[in-house]
Backbone as a printed PyTorch tensor [residue, N CA C, xyz], in Angstrom:
tensor([[[ 36.4810,  48.6220,  34.5770],
         [ 35.3270,  47.7310,  34.7970],
         [ 34.1240,  48.5560,  34.6170]],

        [[ 33.1140,  47.9140,  34.3240],
         [ 31.5310,  48.1610,  33.9460],
         [ 30.5860,  47.3880,  34.9560]],

        [[ 29.6050,  47.8290,  35.0530],
         [ 28.5120,  47.3880,  35.9740],
         [ 27.1320,  47.0390,  34.9690]],

        [[ 26.4480,  45.9750,  35.4210],
         [ 25.0420,  45.8330,  34.9020],
         [ 24.2850,  45.1720,  36.2020]],

        [[ 23.2730,  45.2680,  35.7220],
         [ 21.7970,  44.8780,  37.1450],
         [ 20.6820,  44.1960,  36.1780]],

        [[ 20.6000,  42.9620,  36.4250],
         [ 19.5870,  41.9010,  35.8880],
         [ 18.9360,  41.0510,  36.8660]],

        [[ 18.3180,  40.4880,  36.6040],
         [ 17.4820,  39.1810,  36.9020],
         [ 18.5560,  37.9210,  36.6700]],

        [[ 18.5480,  37.1120,  37.8200],
         [ 19.1670,  35.6820,  37.5820],
         [ 18.0070,  34.9150,  36.9510]],

        [[ 18.9210,  34.2680,  35.5810],
         [ 17.9140,  33.3880,  34.9650],
         [ 18.6020,  32.0000,  35.0690]],

        [[ 19.8500,  31.5660,  35.1840],
         [ 20.4960,  30.2580,  35.1070],
         [ 21.8290,  30.6270,  35.6120]],

        [[ 22.2540,  29.7070,  36.4850],
         [ 23.5570,  29.5470,  37.1860],
         [ 23.7200,  28.0260,  36.8680]],

        [[ 24.9240,  28.0200,  36.4560],
         [ 25.4710,  26.8260,  36.1570],
         [ 26.4820,  26.0320,  37.5000]],

        [[ 26.3360,  24.6080,  37.3910],
         [ 27.5100,  24.6210,  38.2980],
         [ 28.8230,  24.7610,  38.4470]],

        [[ 29.8750,  24.8040,  39.1370],
         [ 31.0910,  25.1880,  38.8740],
         [ 31.8430,  23.9760,  38.1980]],

        [[ 32.4160,  24.1230,  36.7830],
         [ 32.9700,  23.1870,  36.4850],
         [ 34.7750,  23.1650,  36.3210]],

        [[ 35.6280,  22.2630,  37.0470],
         [ 36.6800,  21.9130,  37.0830],
         [ 37.4730,  21.7730,  35.5810]],

        [[ 38.0990,  22.6940,  34.6250],
         [ 38.2850,  22.3140,  33.5490],
         [ 39.8520,  21.6900,  33.6000]],

        [[ 40.4660,  21.6910,  34.7730],
         [ 41.8800,  21.0530,  34.8420],
         [ 41.9730,  21.4000,  36.4710]],

        [[ 42.9420,  20.8160,  37.1390],
         [ 43.2100,  21.0980,  38.6410],
         [ 43.8310,  22.2300,  38.6990]],

        [[ 43.9850,  23.1350,  37.8880],
         [ 44.3880,  24.4120,  38.5050],
         [ 43.1480,  25.6240,  38.2530]],

        [[ 42.3840,  24.9340,  37.3440],
         [ 41.1790,  26.3540,  36.5270],
         [ 40.0450,  25.6420,  36.8130]],

        [[ 39.2630,  26.5350,  37.3190],
         [ 37.4990,  26.3180,  37.3960],
         [ 36.7820,  27.4040,  37.0710]],

        [[ 35.4400,  27.0190,  36.6510],
         [ 34.3100,  28.5120,  36.1730],
         [ 33.1900,  27.8840,  36.4070]],

        [[ 32.3080,  29.1090,  35.9840],
         [ 30.8100,  29.0550,  36.3910],
         [ 30.3620,  30.2160,  35.5440]],

        [[ 29.0530,  30.0120,  34.9140],
         [ 28.4280,  30.6270,  34.3090],
         [ 27.4950,  30.9090,  34.9380]],

        [[ 26.9540,  32.4610,  34.7710],
         [ 25.3860,  32.9110,  35.2040],
         [ 24.9830,  33.6260,  34.2070]],

        [[ 23.3900,  33.7020,  34.0570],
         [ 22.9530,  34.2060,  32.9470],
         [ 21.7610,  34.9260,  33.9430]],

        [[ 22.1480,  36.2530,  33.2410],
         [ 21.1990,  37.5380,  33.8520],
         [ 20.0610,  37.7560,  32.6670]],

        [[ 19.0810,  38.5290,  33.0500],
         [ 18.0860,  39.2440,  31.8960],
         [ 17.8600,  40.4050,  32.3980]],

        [[ 18.6510,  41.5420,  31.3900],
         [ 18.2670,  42.5620,  31.9010],
         [ 17.0310,  43.1060,  32.1290]],

        [[ 16.6530,  44.5610,  32.6470],
         [ 15.3200,  44.8250,  32.7860],
         [ 15.0300,  46.0230,  31.8880]],

        [[ 15.3810,  46.1800,  30.9110],
         [ 14.6220,  47.1320,  29.7560],
         [ 13.3360,  46.3690,  29.0100]],

        [[ 13.2220,  47.5560,  28.5440],
         [ 11.8260,  47.4330,  27.6430],
         [ 12.0020,  45.9790,  26.7420]],

        [[ 13.0770,  45.7060,  26.2440],
         [ 13.5120,  44.8090,  25.5570],
         [ 14.6610,  43.8800,  25.9100]],

        [[ 14.3450,  43.0260,  27.1620],
         [ 15.2910,  42.6260,  27.8000],
         [ 16.3960,  41.8410,  26.7000]],

        [[ 17.6870,  41.6690,  27.2450],
         [ 18.9080,  41.2450,  26.8390],
         [ 19.5060,  39.9530,  27.6030]],

        [[ 19.8490,  39.2500,  27.2510],
         [ 20.2470,  38.0270,  28.3870],
         [ 21.6800,  37.8280,  28.0750]],

        [[ 22.2160,  37.8040,  28.9560],
         [ 23.8680,  38.2340,  29.0740],
         [ 24.4190,  37.1170,  29.7720]],

        [[ 25.4650,  36.0980,  29.7140],
         [ 25.9550,  35.1640,  30.4890],
         [ 27.6540,  35.8560,  30.9430]],

        [[ 27.6410,  35.8830,  32.0570],
         [ 29.1490,  36.2890,  32.6560],
         [ 29.2860,  34.9000,  33.3560]],

        [[ 30.9110,  35.3240,  33.0190],
         [ 31.7910,  33.8490,  33.3410],
         [ 32.4530,  34.2950,  34.8830]],

        [[ 32.2910,  33.5020,  35.8860],
         [ 33.1020,  33.3930,  37.2400],
         [ 34.3930,  32.5080,  36.9540]],

        [[ 35.5600,  32.7400,  37.3420],
         [ 36.6140,  32.0630,  37.6400],
         [ 37.1500,  31.8540,  39.0030]],

        [[ 37.7600,  30.7950,  39.3120],
         [ 38.4600,  30.4530,  40.2320],
         [ 37.7490,  30.8170,  41.7670]],

        [[ 38.1730,  31.6940,  42.5650],
         [ 37.7880,  31.7570,  43.6790],
         [ 36.4600,  32.5390,  43.7040]],

        [[ 36.2700,  33.4840,  42.4700],
         [ 34.4320,  34.3460,  42.2260],
         [ 33.6340,  33.0720,  41.7030]],

        [[ 33.8350,  31.6020,  41.3710],
         [ 32.8370,  30.9620,  41.4290],
         [ 31.8230,  30.8830,  42.7730]],

        [[ 32.4680,  31.1330,  43.9040],
         [ 31.6630,  31.0770,  44.9140],
         [ 30.8230,  32.1730,  45.0860]],

        [[ 30.6440,  33.2450,  44.6630],
         [ 29.7710,  34.1550,  44.5030],
         [ 28.1880,  34.0780,  44.0040]],

        [[ 28.3400,  32.8660,  43.4800],
         [ 26.5630,  32.2750,  43.0280],
         [ 26.4880,  31.2260,  43.6160]],

        [[ 26.7120,  30.8000,  44.5300],
         [ 26.7950,  29.8330,  45.2100],
         [ 25.0610,  30.1750,  46.2280]],

        [[ 24.7780,  31.0320,  46.4920],
         [ 23.3620,  31.3550,  47.2030],
         [ 22.5510,  31.7310,  46.1120]],

        [[ 22.7530,  32.1430,  45.0630],
         [ 22.0390,  32.6910,  43.7880],
         [ 20.5520,  31.7220,  43.5040]],

        [[ 19.4330,  32.3210,  42.8450],
         [ 18.4470,  31.2240,  42.5250],
         [ 17.5790,  32.3090,  41.5080]],

        [[ 17.0810,  31.7310,  40.7360],
         [ 16.4700,  32.6090,  39.3040],
         [ 15.2590,  33.3900,  39.9820]],

        [[ 15.2860,  34.5590,  39.4070],
         [ 14.4060,  35.5320,  40.0430],
         [ 15.3000,  36.7170,  41.0200]],

        [[ 16.0450,  36.1790,  41.5740],
         [ 17.0380,  37.2500,  42.3870],
         [ 17.7440,  38.5710,  41.4300]],

        [[ 17.5870,  39.6980,  41.7790],
         [ 18.1860,  40.6620,  40.9680],
         [ 19.4740,  41.0190,  41.7650]],

        [[ 20.5400,  40.7950,  40.3420],
         [ 22.0150,  41.1660,  41.3180],
         [ 22.5200,  42.5180,  40.3190]],

        [[ 23.3840,  42.9720,  40.8230],
         [ 24.3220,  43.7970,  40.4640],
         [ 25.8360,  43.1680,  40.0830]],

        [[ 26.3460,  43.2340,  38.9990],
         [ 27.3700,  42.6380,  38.8400],
         [ 28.5380,  43.7330,  38.2900]],

        [[ 29.8200,  43.6300,  38.8000],
         [ 31.1070,  44.5060,  37.9740],
         [ 31.8820,  43.6180,  37.1310]],

        [[ 32.0290,  43.8440,  35.6940],
         [ 32.6930,  42.8200,  35.1300],
         [ 33.4360,  43.5390,  34.3220]],

        [[ 34.7360,  42.7180,  33.6570],
         [ 35.3950,  43.0410,  32.4260],
         [ 34.9710,  42.5430,  31.5240]],

        [[ 35.0440,  43.1000,  30.4850],
         [ 35.4390,  42.2720,  28.9550],
         [ 36.6470,  41.9550,  28.5320]],

        [[ 36.9060,  40.7150,  28.1320],
         [ 38.0360,  40.0770,  28.1050],
         [ 38.3850,  39.4260,  26.6440]],

        [[ 39.0380,  39.3860,  25.8770],
         [ 39.1990,  38.7580,  24.6960],
         [ 40.5760,  38.2110,  24.6530]],

        [[ 40.6980,  36.8290,  24.0300],
         [ 41.7870,  36.5590,  23.6460],
         [ 41.6870,  35.7790,  22.1380]],

        [[ 43.1810,  35.3440,  22.0020],
         [ 43.3550,  35.1570,  20.5450],
         [ 43.9900,  33.5230,  20.9790]],

        [[ 43.4670,  32.5450,  19.9170],
         [ 44.0250,  31.2030,  19.9280],
         [ 44.1980,  30.4030,  18.2840]],

        [[ 45.6830,  30.0440,  18.4850],
         [ 45.8170,  29.4630,  17.1690],
         [ 46.1130,  27.9320,  17.2690]],

        [[ 44.7910,  27.1330,  16.5410],
         [ 45.1550,  25.8740,  16.1420],
         [ 46.4680,  25.1610,  15.8420]],

        [[ 46.5040,  24.0850,  15.8160],
         [ 48.0930,  23.3090,  15.1570],
         [ 48.2270,  23.5360,  13.5870]],

        [[ 46.8820,  23.6080,  13.3130],
         [ 46.8750,  24.0780,  11.2860],
         [ 46.9530,  25.2280,  11.0380]],

        [[ 47.0100,  26.5050,  12.4420],
         [ 47.3260,  27.4770,  11.6720],
         [ 46.0390,  28.2580,  11.6430]],

        [[ 44.8310,  27.7830,  11.7610],
         [ 43.8680,  28.3530,  12.2630],
         [ 43.5400,  29.2540,  13.0080]],

        [[ 43.1510,  30.3810,  13.0040],
         [ 43.1150,  31.5760,  14.2600],
         [ 41.8040,  31.9940,  14.6920]],

        [[ 41.7140,  31.6340,  15.8220],
         [ 40.0400,  32.2580,  16.4930],
         [ 40.0750,  33.3730,  17.5400]],

        [[ 39.5080,  33.9780,  17.6780],
         [ 39.1340,  35.0280,  19.1660],
         [ 38.0350,  34.8280,  19.5460]],

        [[ 38.3230,  34.5610,  21.0690],
         [ 37.1200,  34.6510,  21.8620],
         [ 36.9280,  36.0210,  22.8610]],

        [[ 35.6720,  35.8310,  23.1430],
         [ 35.4560,  37.1530,  24.1010],
         [ 34.6000,  36.5830,  25.4660]],

        [[ 35.2470,  37.2180,  26.2840],
         [ 34.3060,  36.6190,  27.6450],
         [ 34.0210,  37.9030,  28.3160]],

        [[ 32.9110,  37.7230,  29.1810],
         [ 32.4680,  38.5810,  30.0640],
         [ 32.9370,  38.1700,  31.3430]],

        [[ 33.6890,  38.4180,  32.2300],
         [ 34.2660,  38.2140,  33.5380],
         [ 33.7170,  38.9160,  34.6800]],

        [[ 33.2180,  38.3300,  35.4420],
         [ 32.4440,  38.9880,  36.8590],
         [ 33.6610,  39.2270,  37.6300]],

        [[ 33.6490,  40.3570,  38.4990],
         [ 34.5430,  40.4860,  39.5810],
         [ 33.9240,  40.1210,  40.7420]],

        [[ 32.8490,  40.9190,  40.8150],
         [ 32.0000,  41.2920,  41.8420],
         [ 30.4690,  41.1810,  41.7870]],

        [[ 29.7460,  40.5390,  42.8340],
         [ 28.1950,  40.5000,  42.6290],
         [ 27.5790,  40.8080,  43.9360]],

        [[ 26.5820,  41.3910,  43.7910],
         [ 25.6660,  41.6200,  45.0010],
         [ 24.3490,  41.6120,  44.7020]],

        [[ 23.4730,  40.9290,  45.7320],
         [ 22.1320,  41.1420,  45.5190],
         [ 21.4830,  42.3440,  45.6830]],

        [[ 20.5860,  42.9700,  44.6830],
         [ 20.3080,  44.1830,  44.6800],
         [ 19.1210,  44.6700,  45.6950]],

        [[ 18.7870,  45.5360,  46.3580],
         [ 17.7190,  45.9720,  46.9010],
         [ 16.1880,  45.6020,  46.3260]],

        [[ 16.0330,  46.2050,  45.2620],
         [ 14.9450,  46.2200,  44.6050],
         [ 14.9290,  46.0220,  42.8300]],

        [[ 13.9450,  45.3620,  42.5280],
         [ 14.1320,  45.3940,  40.8650],
         [ 13.9930,  47.0620,  40.1800]],

        [[ 14.5440,  47.0140,  39.5660],
         [ 13.9570,  48.5720,  38.7440],
         [ 13.0160,  48.2830,  37.6150]],

        [[ 11.6950,  48.9000,  37.4210],
         [ 10.9480,  48.6940,  36.9130],
         [ 10.9790,  48.9190,  35.3760]],

        [[ 10.4050,  48.0450,  34.7450],
         [ 10.5120,  48.4240,  32.8070],
         [ 10.1130,  49.7260,  32.7970]],

        [[ 10.7940,  50.2300,  31.9650],
         [  9.9960,  51.6380,  31.7150],
         [  8.7800,  51.4930,  30.3500]],

        [[  8.0990,  51.9720,  31.0370],
         [  6.9780,  51.5370,  29.6360],
         [  6.4160,  53.0420,  28.9910]],

        [[  6.1210,  52.8740,  27.7090],
         [  5.4940,  53.8260,  27.0990],
         [  4.5500,  54.7400,  27.3840]],

        [[  4.4860,  56.1230,  27.3690],
         [  3.3270,  56.3190,  27.6450],
         [  2.5090,  56.9740,  26.5150]],

        [[  1.0510,  57.0540,  26.6980],
         [  0.0570,  56.9870,  25.4190],
         [  0.6020,  58.5020,  25.0180]],

        [[  0.0190,  58.7590,  23.6710],
         [  0.2950,  60.1530,  23.0630],
         [ -0.8560,  61.1900,  23.7010]],

        [[ -0.7780,  62.0760,  23.9960],
         [ -2.1380,  62.9200,  24.8510],
         [ -3.0320,  63.3500,  23.3050]],

        [[ -4.1450,  62.8330,  23.5680],
         [ -5.1500,  63.1490,  22.3300],
         [ -5.6000,  64.7540,  22.5950]],

        [[ -5.4660,  65.7830,  22.0770],
         [ -6.1870,  67.0050,  21.8990],
         [ -7.3900,  66.9490,  21.5220]],

        [[ -8.4800,  67.6780,  22.0720],
         [-10.0280,  67.4870,  21.6790],
         [ -9.6870,  68.6200,  20.1850]],

        [[-10.5770,  67.8700,  19.5450],
         [-10.8800,  68.2940,  18.1480],
         [-11.5340,  69.8610,  18.3330]],

        [[-10.8130,  70.7020,  17.9480],
         [-11.4810,  71.7830,  17.4930],
         [-12.4490,  72.3470,  16.5470]],

        [[-13.5350,  73.1150,  17.3680],
         [-14.3190,  73.5210,  15.8750],
         [-13.7580,  74.3120,  14.8150]],

        [[-14.2630,  74.2220,  13.6900],
         [-13.7740,  74.7150,  12.3400],
         [-13.8870,  76.1180,  12.4040]],

        [[-15.1640,  76.5250,  12.8830],
         [-15.3810,  78.2140,  13.3950],
         [-14.2340,  78.9630,  14.0460]],

        [[-13.5760,  78.0480,  15.2180],
         [-12.7540,  78.9140,  16.2090],
         [-11.4340,  79.2510,  15.2680]],

        [[-10.7710,  79.9570,  15.7330],
         [ -9.4110,  80.8830,  15.7220],
         [ -8.1370,  80.0940,  16.4740]],

        [[ -8.7410,  79.4250,  17.5420],
         [ -7.8400,  79.0080,  18.8290],
         [ -7.0990,  77.9000,  18.3150]],

        [[ -5.8030,  78.1890,  18.4050],
         [ -5.1310,  77.1730,  18.2920],
         [ -4.7830,  76.1020,  19.4210]],

        [[ -4.2160,  74.6280,  19.2700],
         [ -4.3780,  73.7940,  20.3260],
         [ -2.9970,  74.1020,  21.2450]],

        [[ -1.8510,  75.1450,  20.6710],
         [ -1.1830,  74.9450,  21.2740],
         [ -0.6000,  76.2400,  21.7100]]])
């Protein structure tokens, strides 16, 4: 199980696939310098974890990466990946985006000086 922290961007309504299976998606934006948008899937009773979330909330998610094979009637094989959330909690504070620090400019040395800047 891995974890991820991000800002809620979008939460889908719960969808009943059939009478025994329901799912819901939540998209989070990472708090990196170059943000990534990751969609997690909630299934069955985990769908309720997103009931009170709204865009802008910062949450921590524990998830599993799932994969499966599907074979069509014509013999075509496809593979699917799912990022399945198991637990989710509101984060106390957002992690600030890391800013690049400017390179320090050293003063120009007089040509007559033998002093090195380091």
